[in-house]
matplotlib code that plots the C-alpha trace (Angstrom):
import matplotlib.pyplot as plt

x = [-49.0, -47.1, -47.2, -43.4, -43.8, -46.8, -44.9, -42.0, -44.3, -45.9, -42.6, -41.2, -44.1, -43.5, -41.7, -40.2, -41.3, -39.4, -41.8, -41.5, -44.9, -45.3, -47.2, -48.3, -47.2, -48.9, -46.0, -48.4, -49.9, -46.9, -46.6, -43.7, -43.5, -40.1, -38.8, -35.5, -32.8, -31.3, -29.0, -30.6, -28.9, -29.6, -30.7, -28.2, -29.1, -30.5, -28.3, -29.1, -27.5, -25.0, -26.7, -23.9, -22.1, -18.6, -18.3, -15.8, -18.2, -21.1, -19.0, -17.9, -21.5, -22.7, -19.8, -19.5, -22.8, -21.8, -18.7, -19.3, -19.2, -15.9, -14.5, -15.6, -14.6, -11.4, -10.0, -10.4, -9.3, -6.3, -4.9, -5.9, -5.7, -3.9, -4.5, -1.5, 0.1, -0.3, -3.1, -4.9, -3.3, 0.3, 0.6, -1.0, -3.7, -5.7, -8.3, -9.7, -13.2, -15.6, -15.2, -11.5, -11.7, -14.0, -11.6, -8.9, -10.7, -9.1, -6.6, -2.9, -0.6, 2.2, 5.5, 6.9, 7.4, 10.6, 12.9, 13.1, 13.7, 10.2, 8.4, 6.6, 7.1, 3.3, 2.9, 5.2, 3.6, 4.7, 7.6, 8.0, 10.2, 13.3, 14.2, 17.5, 18.0, 21.7, 24.8, 25.8, 22.5, 19.4, 16.0, 13.9, 11.7, 12.8, 11.1, 12.8, 13.8, 14.9, 16.7, 19.4, 21.4, 24.8, 25.9, 29.3, 31.4, 31.9, 35.2, 38.0, 38.5, 35.0, 34.9, 37.8, 37.1, 33.9, 33.3, 33.0, 29.5, 29.1, 30.4, 28.7, 26.1, 22.7, 22.2, 19.3, 18.7, 16.6, 14.3, 16.1, 19.3, 19.5, 20.8, 24.4, 25.8, 29.1, 31.9, 33.1, 29.6, 29.5, 26.8, 26.0, 22.6, 19.2, 17.3, 13.6, 11.3, 7.9, 4.7, 1.5, -1.8, -5.5, -7.2, -10.7, -12.0, -10.5, -7.7, -4.1, -1.8, 1.9, 3.7, 7.3, 7.4, 11.1, 14.5, 18.2, 21.1, 24.8, 27.4, 26.3, 28.1, 26.6, 28.1, 26.5, 23.6, 21.0, 22.9, 23.2, 25.3, 25.3, 27.6, 26.0, 28.1, 27.6, 25.4, 23.2, 22.4, 19.2, 18.1, 18.5, 16.5, 13.7, 13.8, 13.4, 10.6, 8.5, 7.9, 9.4, 7.4, 10.0, 9.1, 11.6, 11.1, 12.7, 15.7, 15.8, 15.7, 12.0, 9.5, 6.3, 3.9, 5.4, 3.9, 0.4, -1.7, -0.4, -2.2, -4.6, -4.7, -8.0, -9.0, -12.8, -13.5, -9.9, -8.8, -5.8, -4.5, -5.1, -1.9, -3.3, -4.2, -0.9, 0.9, -1.0, -0.1, 3.4, 2.9, 0.7, 0.1, 3.1, 5.4, 6.9, 5.8, 8.5, 8.0, 7.0, 3.8, 0.8, -0.7, 2.7, 2.1, -1.3, -2.5, -3.0, -6.5, -8.2, -9.5, -13.1, -11.9, -9.8, -12.8, -15.0, -12.4, -11.9, -15.7, -16.2, -13.5, -14.7, -18.2, -17.3, -18.2, -15.9, -16.6, -18.4, -18.3, -19.1, -22.7, -21.6, -20.2, -23.6, -24.9, -24.6, -21.4, -22.4, -20.8, -23.1, -21.7, -18.2, -15.7, -13.5, -16.3, -15.5, -12.2, -11.7, -8.8, -6.6, -6.8, -5.0, -2.3, -0.4, 0.1, -0.7, 2.4, 4.0, 7.5, 9.5, 8.9, 5.3, 3.9, 6.2, 8.0, 4.7, 3.4, 6.4, 6.5, 2.9, 2.8, 6.3, 7.8, 6.5, 8.9, 11.6, 12.3, 15.6, 15.7, 15.3, 14.9, 13.7, 16.1, 18.4, 16.3, 15.3, 12.4, 12.1, 14.2, 17.0, 18.9, 16.1, 15.9, 19.7, 19.5, 16.8, 19.2, 21.7, 21.8, 19.4, 20.6, 19.1, 20.0, 23.2, 23.0, 19.6, 19.1, 16.2, 14.9, 16.1, 15.0, 12.9, 12.8, 10.1, 10.6, 14.3, 13.6, 13.8, 11.5, 8.8, 8.9, 8.8, 5.7, 4.0, 4.8, 7.0, 8.1, 11.8, 11.9, 12.1, 9.9, 6.6, 5.0, 5.3, 4.0, 3.1, 0.2, 0.6, -3.1, -4.4, -1.3, -1.4, 0.7, -0.3, -0.6, -3.7, -3.7, -3.6, -0.4, 1.2, 0.4, 1.8, 5.1, 5.3, 4.6, 7.3, 9.9, 9.0, 9.4, 12.9, 12.2, 12.3, 13.2, 11.4, 10.3]
y = [22.6, 21.1, 17.4, 17.2, 18.9, 16.7, 13.5, 14.7, 15.4, 11.9, 10.1, 12.0, 10.7, 7.0, 5.0, 1.6, -1.0, -4.3, -6.4, -4.0, -2.4, 1.3, 3.5, 7.1, 9.3, 12.6, 14.9, 17.8, 16.3, 17.2, 13.7, 11.5, 7.9, 7.9, 5.9, 7.4, 5.2, 7.5, 6.5, 6.4, 8.6, 7.7, 10.5, 11.5, 10.0, 12.5, 13.1, 14.5, 18.0, 18.7, 20.5, 20.7, 23.8, 23.5, 26.7, 25.1, 22.3, 24.8, 27.0, 24.1, 22.8, 26.3, 27.0, 23.5, 21.7, 19.4, 18.1, 20.4, 23.4, 22.2, 21.7, 25.1, 27.1, 25.3, 22.7, 24.7, 28.0, 26.5, 23.7, 24.7, 28.5, 28.7, 26.8, 24.6, 24.7, 23.1, 20.5, 22.0, 20.2, 20.1, 18.1, 14.8, 14.6, 17.0, 18.5, 21.4, 19.9, 18.1, 15.0, 15.0, 15.6, 12.6, 10.5, 11.1, 8.8, 5.3, 6.6, 5.6, 8.3, 9.5, 7.6, 9.7, 13.0, 14.0, 13.2, 9.7, 10.9, 12.6, 9.2, 8.0, 4.4, 3.9, 4.9, 2.3, -0.4, -4.0, -3.6, -5.2, -8.2, -9.3, -12.7, -13.6, -15.7, -16.6, -17.8, -17.0, -16.6, -18.5, -18.1, -16.9, -13.9, -11.3, -8.0, -4.8, -2.4, 0.5, 1.0, 3.7, 4.9, 6.4, 8.2, 7.7, 5.2, 1.7, 1.4, -0.3, -4.0, -4.5, -7.9, -9.1, -7.5, -6.3, -2.6, -0.3, 0.1, 3.6, 2.7, 4.3, 1.9, 0.3, -0.5, -2.8, -3.2, -6.2, -7.1, -10.5, -12.1, -13.5, -17.1, -17.2, -19.9, -18.2, -18.1, -14.7, -13.1, -12.3, -13.2, -12.9, -12.8, -10.9, -9.5, -9.5, -7.0, -8.5, -6.9, -8.4, -6.9, -7.7, -8.2, -7.3, -10.7, -10.0, -12.5, -11.8, -12.0, -11.5, -9.7, -9.4, -5.8, -5.1, -6.7, -5.6, -7.8, -7.7, -8.4, -8.3, -8.3, -9.0, -6.3, -7.7, -10.1, -7.7, -5.2, -6.0, -3.9, -3.9, -2.0, 0.6, 1.1, 4.0, 1.9, 0.8, 4.3, 4.5, 1.0, 2.1, 5.3, 3.2, 0.9, 3.8, 5.3, 2.1, 3.3, 0.6, 0.1, 0.1, -1.5, 0.7, 3.9, 6.1, 3.8, 3.6, -0.2, -0.4, -1.9, -0.2, -2.7, -5.5, -4.0, -3.6, -2.2, 1.1, 4.1, 6.2, 9.9, 9.9, 6.7, 6.4, 6.2, 6.9, 10.6, 9.9, 7.3, 9.5, 10.7, 14.2, 14.9, 13.5, 16.0, 18.8, 17.5, 16.3, 12.9, 9.8, 7.8, 9.2, 8.6, 11.6, 12.1, 13.5, 16.6, 20.1, 20.8, 21.4, 23.7, 25.0, 28.7, 29.3, 29.8, 26.5, 25.2, 26.5, 24.2, 24.3, 23.6, 20.6, 19.3, 19.5, 17.6, 15.0, 14.4, 14.2, 11.5, 9.6, 9.4, 8.8, 5.3, 2.9, 3.2, 6.5, 9.0, 12.7, 12.3, 11.6, 15.1, 16.6, 15.0, 16.5, 16.1, 14.3, 16.4, 14.9, 11.4, 12.4, 11.3, 14.3, 16.7, 15.6, 17.6, 19.5, 21.5, 18.5, 19.3, 22.6, 22.6, 25.5, 24.0, 25.7, 26.7, 30.0, 28.6, 28.1, 24.4, 24.3, 27.2, 29.8, 27.4, 26.1, 29.6, 30.5, 27.1, 27.2, 30.9, 31.5, 28.1, 28.2, 31.1, 30.6, 26.9, 25.1, 24.9, 28.5, 30.7, 34.2, 36.8, 33.9, 33.2, 29.6, 29.0, 25.2, 22.4, 22.3, 25.2, 27.8, 28.8, 29.5, 31.5, 33.8, 34.9, 36.1, 39.5, 40.2, 40.5, 43.9, 45.5, 43.8, 45.9, 44.3, 40.6, 38.8, 38.1, 40.1, 38.2, 40.5, 43.3, 42.8, 46.4, 45.7, 42.3, 42.6, 39.7, 41.0, 44.4, 42.7, 40.8, 43.9, 46.2, 48.6, 51.7, 51.1, 48.0, 48.2, 46.1, 44.4, 43.3, 39.6, 37.0, 38.3, 36.6, 36.9, 36.2, 39.1, 41.4, 41.6, 40.3, 39.7, 37.1, 37.0, 39.2, 36.2, 34.9, 38.3, 38.6, 35.1, 36.0, 39.3, 37.4, 34.8, 37.5, 39.5, 36.3, 35.7, 33.9, 30.6, 27.6, 24.9, 24.3]
z = [-38.2, -41.2, -41.8, -41.0, -37.7, -36.8, -37.5, -35.4, -32.4, -32.8, -33.1, -30.1, -28.0, -28.8, -26.1, -27.1, -24.6, -23.9, -26.0, -28.9, -28.2, -28.2, -25.9, -26.5, -23.6, -23.0, -22.1, -21.6, -18.5, -16.4, -14.9, -15.8, -14.5, -12.9, -9.9, -8.8, -7.2, -4.6, -1.8, 1.6, 4.2, 7.8, 10.0, 12.7, 16.1, 18.6, 21.7, 25.1, 25.4, 28.1, 31.0, 33.5, 34.7, 33.1, 31.1, 28.7, 27.8, 27.4, 25.2, 23.0, 22.7, 21.6, 19.2, 17.6, 17.8, 14.8, 13.2, 10.2, 12.5, 13.9, 10.4, 9.2, 12.2, 13.3, 11.0, 7.8, 9.4, 11.2, 9.0, 5.4, 5.1, 1.8, -1.4, -2.3, 1.2, 4.6, 4.7, 1.7, -1.3, -0.4, 2.8, 3.7, 4.8, 2.8, 5.2, 3.3, 2.7, 5.1, 2.9, 3.2, 6.9, 7.3, 5.1, 7.7, 10.1, 10.0, 7.3, 7.9, 9.3, 7.1, 6.9, 4.0, 5.8, 4.0, 6.9, 8.2, 11.8, 11.8, 11.4, 14.5, 15.4, 15.7, 12.1, 10.7, 8.6, 7.8, 5.4, 2.0, 1.7, -0.2, -1.5, -3.0, -6.1, -6.7, -5.0, -1.4, 0.5, 1.4, -0.3, 2.7, 2.4, 4.9, 5.9, 4.9, 7.6, 5.4, 2.2, 1.7, -1.2, -0.5, -3.7, -5.1, -7.0, -5.3, -3.4, -5.2, -4.6, -3.2, -4.9, -2.8, 0.6, 2.3, 1.9, 5.0, 6.5, 4.9, 1.5, -1.5, -2.9, -2.2, 1.5, 2.6, 6.3, 7.3, 10.1, 10.7, 9.6, 6.1, 5.8, 4.6, 2.4, 1.7, 4.4, 3.2, 3.3, -0.4, -2.8, -6.5, -8.0, -8.0, -5.0, -5.6, -3.8, -2.7, -1.5, -0.1, -1.0, -0.8, -4.2, -5.2, -3.8, -0.4, -0.8, 0.3, -2.7, -3.2, -6.0, -6.9, -8.2, -8.6, -8.6, -8.5, -9.5, -8.9, -6.3, -2.7, 0.7, 4.1, 6.3, 9.5, 10.2, 8.8, 6.6, 2.9, 0.5, -3.3, -5.6, -7.9, -11.0, -13.3, -15.7, -12.7, -11.4, -13.5, -12.2, -8.6, -9.2, -10.7, -7.7, -5.3, -7.4, -6.8, -3.3, -1.1, 2.1, 4.9, 8.3, 10.2, 8.3, 11.0, 11.2, 15.0, 15.2, 16.2, 13.9, 14.9, 13.2, 15.3, 18.4, 17.1, 14.3, 12.9, 14.3, 12.2, 11.4, 13.4, 15.2, 15.6, 19.4, 20.4, 20.2, 22.5, 20.0, 16.9, 15.2, 14.2, 17.8, 19.0, 16.7, 18.4, 21.9, 21.2, 22.7, 22.5, 25.6, 27.2, 24.2, 22.5, 18.9, 16.6, 14.5, 15.2, 17.2, 15.0, 13.8, 12.8, 11.9, 13.5, 17.0, 18.9, 19.4, 22.5, 25.2, 23.9, 20.4, 21.6, 23.5, 20.4, 18.4, 21.2, 21.6, 17.8, 17.4, 20.5, 19.2, 15.5, 14.5, 12.6, 9.0, 9.3, 6.5, 5.8, 6.8, 10.3, 10.5, 10.2, 13.3, 16.8, 18.8, 22.0, 24.8, 27.4, 26.9, 26.1, 28.7, 28.2, 29.3, 32.9, 32.9, 29.7, 31.3, 30.7, 27.0, 27.4, 24.8, 26.4, 29.8, 33.2, 35.2, 34.1, 33.6, 30.4, 30.2, 31.3, 29.3, 27.6, 25.4, 24.0, 23.4, 21.3, 19.5, 18.5, 17.4, 16.2, 15.2, 11.6, 10.7, 13.4, 12.7, 12.5, 8.7, 7.7, 10.8, 10.1, 11.6, 12.4, 15.5, 16.2, 18.6, 18.0, 19.3, 21.9, 23.3, 22.8, 26.4, 26.6, 23.3, 24.8, 27.5, 24.9, 23.1, 20.3, 16.7, 16.2, 19.5, 20.8, 24.1, 24.9, 25.6, 24.1, 27.6, 30.6, 33.7, 35.9, 33.3, 30.6, 29.3, 28.8, 27.0, 23.2, 22.5, 24.8, 23.2, 19.7, 20.8, 22.1, 19.2, 21.2, 19.2, 20.2, 18.1, 14.3, 12.0, 12.4, 15.6, 16.0, 15.4, 12.0, 10.2, 6.4, 5.9, 8.0, 7.9, 11.6, 14.4, 18.0, 20.7, 22.9, 25.9, 28.1, 26.4, 26.6, 30.3, 31.0, 29.2, 31.1, 34.4, 33.5, 32.9, 36.0, 38.1, 36.8, 33.5, 35.4, 33.2, 35.2, 38.8]

ax = plt.figure().add_subplot(projection="3d")
ax.plot(x, y, z, "-o")
ax.set_aspect("equal")
plt.show()
């Protein structure tokens, strides 16, 4: 060994201690004095397995013993099949990993769905506030209901007379009346937008994050209008880009947060009050939830899958994280194990309203929706039942549904892949290249048609 190599080995074995002393460490011994600081993960509590005789509960317990099994076999398969679409990376909430699924617990439901009418009242949060600084109005802070921009040039003479309620410009709808100091209802000055937030110390703070100045008119007690001249268009665009929190995001006059805390995507301990589950069922506590039933373009969850989801959410603790998904789902203590049939998403009676409508919505609504219906056939929304009694587009001599005659019903033949019908069997799944309902669903549709295609009983 050369002297240079020897010195390098010796120097590499020296460890500088806090007091400046040096200690020779024999790295050849295989032992390194190291005390790792790793997070402690609590073991999942043991649960008593369900030993009853309900076949649905037994099947759920066998298929989905843990939340990770439920995510892998149901949530990932049904809600996040394609990267960049659905609840993978495109739609909120992202559910494509167990961590993201766990993060949906206690997370707020979406109030920016693209269409204001699709917002559920229970999802609405306390709105930001406005405060006027100028002539004509009081200085109170008032909650924002919603903000709307109607494009176009301001009406002529708006400085002399109030504009119409639908005039082009900036419209701010408030939760309560704004104090008026002007007899004519006009004002001049700046409207500040204010938001409350909780700082790192846990203290509630307020911040004025934007403002808009100009001429204002009070069109009614809670409806403010401001002109948007050409030179102000960019200012208004920047204002909207700040993400104003609107207390009445769906513009129906109901401020959801005034009736209680906004609901969560998944509420620990309360599956019935969870927004994601409500979107699957179409209602929450008897109140209709707007928007298409979920999952939109995949088969609905079966009863045992719904039971696993309900029991997982009911037993999920507040503040739980991904580690809780690895623990066993407690079917024995789950209240929904008493009557899992109530969780059937497809209904029971073989009528249009009770069952057939739901089968078509769940399995076909993704492509045959109101916005861009494939084949010009819409199977979501109002008037679908009446449309099914009309002639088909491909074979005008054959109605979509011929009451009493399934073999003369175009839609039934399309669903069963009959040779008389051109094109692919429906519903077509682009992931598998196949298209088929379950035999039970086909049988129910056939029974419904044979019995006269009854709308409701």
